Residue frames as a rotation matrix with the C-alpha (Angstrom) as fourth column:
MET 1
0.608 0.706 0.363 167.69
-0.740 0.338 0.581 154.42
0.288 -0.622 0.728 31.92
ILE 2
-0.626 -0.684 -0.375 169.41
-0.422 0.701 -0.574 151.94
0.655 -0.202 -0.728 34.13
ALA 3
0.513 0.769 0.382 167.37
-0.811 0.288 0.510 149.29
0.282 -0.571 0.771 35.93
VAL 4
-0.629 -0.736 -0.251 169.10
-0.491 0.626 -0.605 146.82
0.602 -0.257 -0.756 38.25
ASP 5
0.698 0.702 0.141 167.47
-0.630 0.508 0.587 143.70
0.340 -0.498 0.797 39.87
ARG 6
-0.494 -0.863 -0.107 169.40
-0.634 0.442 -0.635 141.50
0.595 -0.245 -0.765 42.33
ARG 7
0.733 0.602 0.317 168.71
-0.662 0.526 0.534 138.36
0.155 -0.601 0.784 44.24
LEU 8
-0.514 -0.742 0.431 170.73
-0.833 0.552 -0.044 135.78
-0.205 -0.381 -0.901 46.17
VAL 9
0.524 0.593 -0.611 169.86
-0.712 0.699 0.069 132.39
0.468 0.399 0.789 44.74
ARG 10
0.033 -0.483 0.875 170.68
-0.865 0.425 0.267 129.49
-0.501 -0.765 -0.404 47.12
ALA 11
0.884 0.029 0.466 172.06
0.225 0.847 -0.481 127.08
-0.409 0.530 0.743 44.44
PRO 12
-0.043 -0.983 0.179 175.39
0.595 0.119 0.795 126.47
-0.802 0.141 0.580 42.71
VAL 13
-0.189 -0.100 -0.977 176.31
-0.413 -0.895 0.171 129.04
-0.891 0.436 0.128 40.19
GLU 14
-0.967 -0.225 -0.120 176.43
-0.205 0.408 0.890 126.47
-0.151 0.885 -0.441 37.39
ARG 15
-0.499 0.859 0.115 172.75
0.850 0.511 -0.132 125.52
-0.172 0.032 -0.985 38.01
VAL 16
0.104 0.572 -0.813 171.62
0.330 -0.791 -0.515 129.13
-0.938 -0.215 -0.271 38.28
TRP 17
-0.472 -0.440 -0.764 173.44
-0.533 -0.548 0.645 130.00
-0.702 0.711 0.025 35.08
ALA 18
-0.957 0.165 0.239 172.08
0.272 0.796 0.540 126.97
-0.101 0.582 -0.807 33.28
ALA 19
-0.113 0.986 -0.121 168.50
0.861 0.036 -0.507 127.96
-0.495 -0.161 -0.854 34.21
ALA 20
0.140 0.135 -0.981 168.98
-0.079 -0.986 -0.147 131.62
-0.987 0.098 -0.128 33.11
ALA 21
-0.638 -0.465 -0.614 170.51
-0.610 -0.182 0.771 130.58
-0.471 0.866 -0.167 29.79
ASP 22
-0.870 0.364 0.332 167.75
0.466 0.827 0.315 127.85
-0.160 0.429 -0.889 29.04
VAL 23
-0.754 0.581 -0.306 165.30
-0.548 -0.813 -0.196 130.68
-0.363 0.020 0.932 27.74
GLU 24
-0.545 0.664 -0.511 163.16
-0.485 0.247 0.839 128.22
0.683 0.705 0.188 25.75
ARG 25
-0.457 0.375 -0.807 162.09
0.647 0.763 -0.012 126.57
0.610 -0.527 -0.591 28.97
TRP 26
-0.998 -0.040 -0.050 161.21
0.064 -0.668 -0.742 129.81
-0.004 -0.743 0.669 30.68
PRO 27
-0.415 0.907 0.075 157.43
-0.745 -0.385 0.545 129.75
0.523 0.170 0.835 29.72
ALA 28
0.093 0.309 -0.946 157.23
0.169 0.932 0.321 126.48
0.981 -0.190 0.035 31.45
TRP 29
-0.346 -0.476 -0.809 158.78
0.848 0.209 -0.486 127.85
0.401 -0.854 0.331 34.56
LEU 30
-0.913 -0.077 -0.401 157.64
0.216 -0.924 -0.315 131.49
-0.347 -0.375 0.860 34.52
PRO 31
-0.134 0.952 0.274 153.87
0.867 0.247 -0.433 132.06
-0.480 0.180 -0.859 34.32
HIS 32
0.367 0.365 -0.856 154.29
0.039 -0.925 -0.378 135.53
-0.929 0.105 -0.354 33.02
TYR 33
-0.682 -0.661 -0.312 156.28
-0.364 -0.063 0.929 134.40
-0.634 0.747 -0.198 29.99
ARG 34
0.466 0.831 -0.303 153.91
-0.659 0.097 -0.746 133.98
-0.591 0.547 0.593 26.83
TRP 35
0.942 -0.239 0.237 156.60
0.334 0.745 -0.577 132.46
-0.039 0.623 0.781 24.54
VAL 36
0.196 -0.948 -0.249 160.39
-0.586 -0.317 0.745 132.26
-0.786 0.000 -0.618 23.74
ARG 37
0.871 0.088 0.483 161.41
0.305 0.674 -0.673 131.26
-0.385 0.734 0.560 20.18
PHE 38
-0.198 -0.958 -0.206 164.85
0.110 -0.231 0.967 131.17
-0.974 0.169 0.151 18.60
HIS 39
0.877 0.385 -0.288 164.88
-0.241 -0.164 -0.956 132.56
-0.415 0.908 -0.051 15.01
GLU 40
0.422 -0.804 -0.418 168.67
-0.301 0.311 -0.902 131.90
0.855 0.506 -0.111 14.60
ARG 41
0.959 -0.175 0.225 170.78
-0.139 0.403 0.905 129.77
-0.249 -0.898 0.362 16.86
HIS 42
0.289 -0.917 -0.276 174.59
-0.351 0.167 -0.921 129.52
0.891 0.363 -0.273 17.24
GLU 43
-0.135 -0.414 -0.900 176.86
0.548 0.726 -0.416 127.83
0.825 -0.550 0.129 19.86
ARG 44
-0.773 -0.371 -0.515 176.78
0.631 -0.365 -0.684 130.80
0.066 -0.854 0.516 22.11
GLY 45
-0.517 0.667 -0.536 173.20
-0.018 -0.635 -0.772 132.25
-0.856 -0.389 0.340 21.77
GLY 46
-0.673 0.332 0.661 171.34
0.738 0.249 0.627 133.49
0.044 0.910 -0.413 18.84
LEU 47
-0.795 0.526 0.302 168.38
-0.448 -0.845 0.291 135.72
0.408 0.096 0.908 17.86
VAL 48
-0.732 0.522 -0.438 165.56
0.669 0.673 -0.317 135.13
0.130 -0.525 -0.841 20.27
GLU 49
-0.458 0.687 0.565 162.08
-0.218 -0.703 0.677 136.45
0.862 0.187 0.471 20.35
MET 50
-0.821 0.142 -0.553 160.44
0.556 0.417 -0.719 136.77
0.128 -0.898 -0.421 23.76
ALA 51
-0.326 0.781 0.533 157.00
-0.202 -0.609 0.767 137.79
0.924 0.142 0.356 24.93
ALA 52
-0.817 -0.016 -0.576 155.70
0.544 0.307 -0.781 138.33
0.189 -0.952 -0.242 28.48
TRP 53
0.343 0.918 0.198 152.76
0.611 -0.378 0.695 139.57
0.713 -0.118 -0.691 30.35
ARG 54
-0.847 -0.482 0.224 153.17
0.092 -0.548 -0.831 142.54
0.523 -0.683 0.509 32.81
PRO 55
-0.024 0.902 -0.431 150.55
0.829 0.259 0.495 141.91
0.558 -0.345 -0.755 35.37
PHE 56
-0.565 -0.065 0.822 149.04
-0.112 -0.982 -0.154 144.81
0.817 -0.179 0.548 37.24
GLY 57
-0.923 0.236 0.305 147.03
-0.292 0.089 -0.952 143.03
-0.252 -0.968 -0.013 39.94
PRO 58
-0.655 0.668 0.353 143.55
0.635 0.740 -0.221 141.69
-0.409 0.079 -0.909 40.23
LEU 59
0.217 0.848 -0.483 141.74
0.341 -0.530 -0.777 144.88
-0.915 0.004 -0.404 39.07
LEU 60
0.289 -0.225 -0.931 143.75
-0.755 -0.652 -0.076 145.78
-0.589 0.724 -0.358 36.03
PRO 61
0.995 0.036 0.095 144.47
0.033 0.772 -0.635 143.61
-0.096 0.635 0.767 32.95
ALA 62
0.160 -0.968 0.193 147.96
0.426 0.244 0.871 142.25
-0.890 -0.057 0.451 32.28
TRP 63
0.649 0.005 -0.761 149.75
-0.552 -0.686 -0.475 144.11
-0.524 0.728 -0.443 29.49
PRO 64
0.795 -0.366 0.484 151.27
0.510 0.836 -0.204 142.10
-0.330 0.409 0.851 26.74
THR 65
0.471 -0.768 -0.434 154.97
-0.583 -0.640 0.501 142.80
-0.662 0.017 -0.749 25.92
TRP 66
0.848 -0.207 0.488 157.29
0.448 0.772 -0.452 141.63
-0.283 0.601 0.747 23.09
TRP 67
0.532 -0.752 -0.389 160.83
-0.712 -0.646 0.275 141.96
-0.458 0.131 -0.879 22.05
MET 68
0.941 -0.339 -0.013 163.58
0.271 0.773 -0.573 140.41
0.205 0.536 0.819 19.97
SER 69
0.721 -0.688 0.085 167.19
-0.560 -0.505 0.656 140.13
-0.409 -0.521 -0.750 21.14
GLU 70
0.316 -0.815 -0.486 170.63
-0.332 0.385 -0.861 139.06
0.889 0.433 -0.148 20.17
MET 71
0.911 0.026 0.412 171.53
-0.403 0.275 0.873 136.68
-0.091 -0.961 0.261 23.06
THR 72
0.200 -0.929 -0.312 175.12
-0.431 0.202 -0.879 135.88
0.880 0.311 -0.360 23.95
LEU 73
0.985 0.151 -0.084 176.19
-0.009 0.533 0.846 133.28
0.172 -0.832 0.527 26.34
GLU 74
0.062 -0.982 0.180 179.47
-0.578 -0.182 -0.795 133.68
0.813 -0.055 -0.579 28.29
PRO 75
0.852 0.358 -0.383 179.66
0.041 0.682 0.730 130.62
0.522 -0.638 0.567 30.45
ASP 76
-0.015 -0.933 -0.361 183.36
0.768 0.220 -0.601 131.30
0.640 -0.286 0.713 31.42
VAL 77
-0.405 -0.135 0.904 182.47
-0.229 -0.942 -0.244 134.66
0.885 -0.306 0.351 33.06
PRO 78
-0.547 0.625 0.557 179.51
0.836 0.440 0.328 133.57
-0.041 0.645 -0.763 33.68
ARG 79
-0.582 0.451 -0.677 177.24
-0.223 -0.888 -0.401 136.05
-0.782 -0.083 0.618 32.10
VAL 80
-0.159 0.571 0.805 174.22
0.956 0.292 -0.018 136.10
-0.246 0.767 -0.593 29.67
ARG 81
-0.717 -0.080 -0.693 173.90
-0.031 -0.989 0.146 139.27
-0.697 0.126 0.706 27.48
TYR 82
0.139 0.766 0.628 171.06
0.922 0.131 -0.364 140.57
-0.361 0.630 -0.688 25.34
ARG 83
-0.908 -0.245 -0.340 170.96
0.072 -0.891 0.449 143.34
-0.413 0.383 0.826 22.80
HIS 84
0.057 0.993 0.107 167.31
0.435 0.072 -0.898 144.18
-0.899 0.098 -0.428 22.04
VAL 85
-0.867 -0.490 0.092 167.03
0.213 -0.198 0.957 144.58
-0.451 0.849 0.276 18.28
ARG 86
-0.625 0.758 0.189 163.26
0.131 -0.136 0.982 144.74
0.770 0.638 -0.015 17.71
GLY 87
0.147 0.773 -0.617 160.27
0.909 0.140 0.393 146.02
0.390 -0.618 -0.682 19.66
VAL 88
0.895 0.246 0.373 159.76
0.080 -0.910 0.407 149.23
0.439 -0.334 -0.834 21.78
THR 89
0.829 -0.554 0.080 163.03
-0.153 -0.088 0.984 148.40
-0.538 -0.828 -0.158 23.68
ALA 90
0.738 -0.551 0.389 165.24
0.610 0.301 -0.733 148.15
0.287 0.778 0.559 20.57
GLY 91
0.279 -0.730 0.624 168.69
-0.192 -0.679 -0.708 149.32
0.941 0.078 -0.330 21.55
MET 92
0.706 0.025 0.708 168.51
-0.704 -0.081 0.705 148.13
0.075 -0.996 -0.039 25.18
ASP 93
-0.190 -0.842 -0.505 171.51
-0.380 0.537 -0.753 146.29
0.905 0.049 -0.423 26.52
VAL 94
0.784 0.527 0.329 170.85
-0.566 0.388 0.727 143.59
0.256 -0.756 0.602 29.24
ALA 95
-0.426 -0.827 -0.367 173.51
-0.429 0.542 -0.723 141.62
0.796 -0.151 -0.586 31.36
TRP 96
0.916 0.399 -0.039 172.84
-0.203 0.547 0.812 138.81
0.345 -0.736 0.582 33.71
ASP 97
-0.149 -0.985 0.087 175.88
-0.591 0.018 -0.806 138.54
0.793 -0.172 -0.585 36.05
PHE 98
0.834 0.313 -0.454 176.46
0.059 0.768 0.638 135.60
0.548 -0.559 0.622 38.44
ALA 99
-0.153 -0.887 0.436 178.69
-0.614 -0.260 -0.745 136.11
0.774 -0.382 -0.505 41.49
PRO 100
0.061 0.070 -0.996 179.40
0.462 0.883 0.090 133.29
0.885 -0.465 0.021 43.90
GLU 101
-0.103 -0.028 0.994 178.60
-0.717 -0.691 -0.094 134.17
0.689 -0.723 0.051 47.43
GLU 102
-0.983 -0.057 0.173 178.42
-0.165 0.687 -0.708 132.29
-0.079 -0.725 -0.685 50.76
GLY 103
-0.447 0.831 0.331 175.28
0.058 0.395 -0.917 130.24
-0.893 -0.390 -0.225 50.56
GLY 104
0.485 0.760 0.433 174.66
0.517 0.151 -0.843 130.72
-0.705 0.633 -0.319 46.82
VAL 105
-0.528 -0.550 0.647 175.05
0.849 -0.334 0.410 133.10
-0.009 0.765 0.644 43.87
LEU 106
-0.113 0.469 -0.876 174.19
0.092 -0.873 -0.479 136.76
-0.989 -0.134 0.055 43.65
VAL 107
-0.239 0.233 0.943 172.38
0.969 0.117 0.217 137.30
-0.060 0.965 -0.254 40.36
THR 108
-0.238 0.166 -0.957 172.32
0.105 -0.975 -0.195 140.82
-0.966 -0.147 0.214 39.08
ILE 109
-0.015 0.253 0.967 170.41
0.995 0.095 -0.009 141.85
-0.094 0.963 -0.253 35.95
THR 110
-0.308 -0.248 -0.918 171.24
0.251 -0.952 0.173 145.20
-0.918 -0.177 0.356 34.54
HIS 111
0.265 0.477 0.838 169.24
0.949 0.025 -0.314 146.89
-0.171 0.879 -0.446 31.84
ARG 112
-0.373 -0.428 -0.823 170.75
0.229 -0.902 0.366 150.03
-0.899 -0.052 0.434 30.16
TRP 113
-0.052 0.552 0.832 168.83
0.998 0.064 0.021 152.06
-0.041 0.832 -0.554 27.62
ASP 114
-0.968 -0.217 -0.126 168.54
0.203 -0.972 0.116 155.53
-0.147 0.086 0.985 26.15
GLY 115
-0.168 0.979 -0.117 164.80
-0.007 -0.120 -0.993 155.01
-0.986 -0.166 0.027 25.57
PRO 116
0.192 0.409 0.892 162.79
0.832 0.415 -0.369 154.88
-0.521 0.813 -0.260 22.42
PRO 117
-0.779 -0.534 0.329 163.41
0.620 -0.573 0.536 157.25
-0.098 0.621 0.778 19.47
TRP 118
0.269 0.950 0.159 160.48
0.937 -0.297 0.186 159.36
0.224 0.099 -0.970 20.29
PRO 119
-0.357 -0.480 0.801 161.15
0.334 -0.867 -0.370 163.19
0.872 0.135 0.470 20.00
LEU 120
-0.261 0.115 0.959 161.20
-0.597 -0.800 -0.066 165.00
0.759 -0.589 0.277 23.28
ILE 121
0.417 0.533 0.736 159.59
-0.908 0.200 0.369 162.16
0.050 -0.822 0.567 25.42
GLY 122
0.505 -0.167 -0.847 161.60
-0.245 0.913 -0.326 159.11
0.827 0.372 0.421 24.59
GLY 123
-0.553 -0.809 -0.200 164.00
0.070 0.194 -0.978 159.38
0.831 -0.555 -0.051 27.52
ILE 124
-0.539 0.449 0.713 161.31
-0.835 -0.400 -0.378 160.51
0.115 -0.799 0.590 29.87
ALA 125
0.526 0.819 -0.227 159.05
-0.799 0.568 0.199 157.63
0.292 0.077 0.953 28.92
ALA 126
0.228 -0.513 -0.828 162.01
0.036 0.854 -0.519 155.18
0.973 0.089 0.213 29.54
ARG 127
-0.840 -0.540 0.058 162.98
-0.007 -0.095 -0.995 156.54
0.543 -0.836 0.076 32.95
ALA 128
-0.646 0.608 0.461 159.49
-0.763 -0.508 -0.400 157.25
-0.009 -0.610 0.792 34.18
VAL 129
0.399 0.914 0.076 157.41
-0.882 0.405 -0.241 154.30
-0.251 0.029 0.967 32.75
ILE 130
0.639 -0.036 -0.769 159.06
-0.505 0.735 -0.453 151.78
0.581 0.677 0.451 30.69
GLY 131
-0.404 -0.900 -0.164 162.02
-0.356 0.319 -0.878 151.15
0.843 -0.296 -0.450 32.99
PRO 132
-0.840 0.001 0.543 160.42
-0.539 0.125 -0.833 151.01
-0.069 -0.992 -0.104 36.44
VAL 133
0.063 0.966 0.250 157.04
-0.875 0.174 -0.452 149.81
-0.481 -0.190 0.856 35.43
PHE 134
0.855 0.382 -0.351 157.61
-0.517 0.676 -0.525 147.27
0.037 0.631 0.775 32.66
VAL 135
0.146 -0.853 -0.501 161.36
-0.403 0.411 -0.818 146.41
0.904 0.321 -0.283 32.63
HIS 136
-0.710 -0.410 0.573 161.69
-0.667 0.131 -0.733 146.04
0.226 -0.903 -0.366 36.42
GLY 137
0.088 0.917 0.388 158.19
-0.916 0.228 -0.331 144.59
-0.392 -0.327 0.860 36.62
ILE 138
0.849 0.107 -0.518 159.08
-0.381 0.802 -0.459 141.74
0.366 0.588 0.721 34.18
ALA 139
-0.097 -0.934 -0.343 162.84
-0.317 0.356 -0.879 141.23
0.944 0.023 -0.330 35.27
SER 140
-0.477 -0.134 0.869 161.96
-0.874 -0.032 -0.485 140.95
0.093 -0.990 -0.102 38.97
ARG 141
0.537 0.761 0.363 159.43
-0.731 0.635 -0.251 138.20
-0.421 -0.131 0.897 38.17
THR 142
0.742 -0.283 -0.608 161.82
-0.358 0.600 -0.716 136.50
0.567 0.748 0.344 35.85
LEU 143
-0.320 -0.932 0.170 164.56
-0.558 0.041 -0.829 136.49
0.765 -0.360 -0.534 38.46
ALA 144
-0.182 0.376 0.908 162.30
-0.928 0.240 -0.286 135.20
-0.326 -0.895 0.305 41.13
GLY 145
0.788 0.604 -0.115 161.22
-0.597 0.707 -0.379 132.42
-0.148 0.367 0.918 38.84
ILE 146
0.387 -0.782 -0.488 164.69
-0.288 0.400 -0.870 131.45
0.876 0.477 -0.070 37.76
ALA 147
-0.482 -0.566 0.669 165.66
-0.794 -0.042 -0.607 131.46
0.371 -0.823 -0.429 41.44
ARG 148
0.303 0.666 0.682 162.65
-0.783 0.582 -0.220 129.01
-0.543 -0.467 0.698 42.28
GLU 149
0.899 0.078 -0.431 163.74
-0.353 0.714 -0.605 126.69
0.260 0.696 0.669 39.44
ALA 150
0.097 -0.976 -0.193 167.42
-0.379 0.143 -0.914 126.67
0.920 0.162 -0.356 40.38
GLU 151
-0.609 -0.265 0.748 166.76
-0.784 0.057 -0.619 126.17
0.121 -0.963 -0.242 44.11
ARG 152
0.415 0.907 0.072 163.90
-0.909 0.412 0.059 123.45
0.023 -0.090 0.996 43.54
THR 153
0.993 0.037 -0.115 166.15
-0.053 0.988 -0.142 120.51
0.109 0.147 0.983 42.93
ASP 154
0.404 -0.907 0.124 169.64
-0.302 -0.005 0.953 119.07
-0.863 -0.422 -0.276 43.43
GLY 155
-0.574 -0.761 0.303 170.10
-0.019 0.382 0.924 118.22
-0.818 0.525 -0.234 39.77
């Protein structure tokens, strides 16, 4: 499964990268995030637990999601990487890439995953439901919220 979300953010790349990397503040900026907690921290990331809601509109309840990732910050590239190590999406690789463009920065979030280790249906579940419904549903909202935060101020 490969899921890609992109958005042009009208702010300097340093500000957009900083907002994307400041995951502990995401629940304050992103209403669909339940919590973000570091279990281990090092200079360029650490082990981070994240939980979010996947809303489905006014007639259906939001679905709670949870995962734990090894987060790696690469400010010189710039890039933020995650390797999901716990939760349904264990084994998923995620990269946030930031490319300066005229008028801002193009942010691309790429999720790559073979799916859960469920015999016969793991890959199908990843491609048909988990990727397009949950991963894209949460990533697109996260990217929109990071864009709002980065664009909202000049400093």
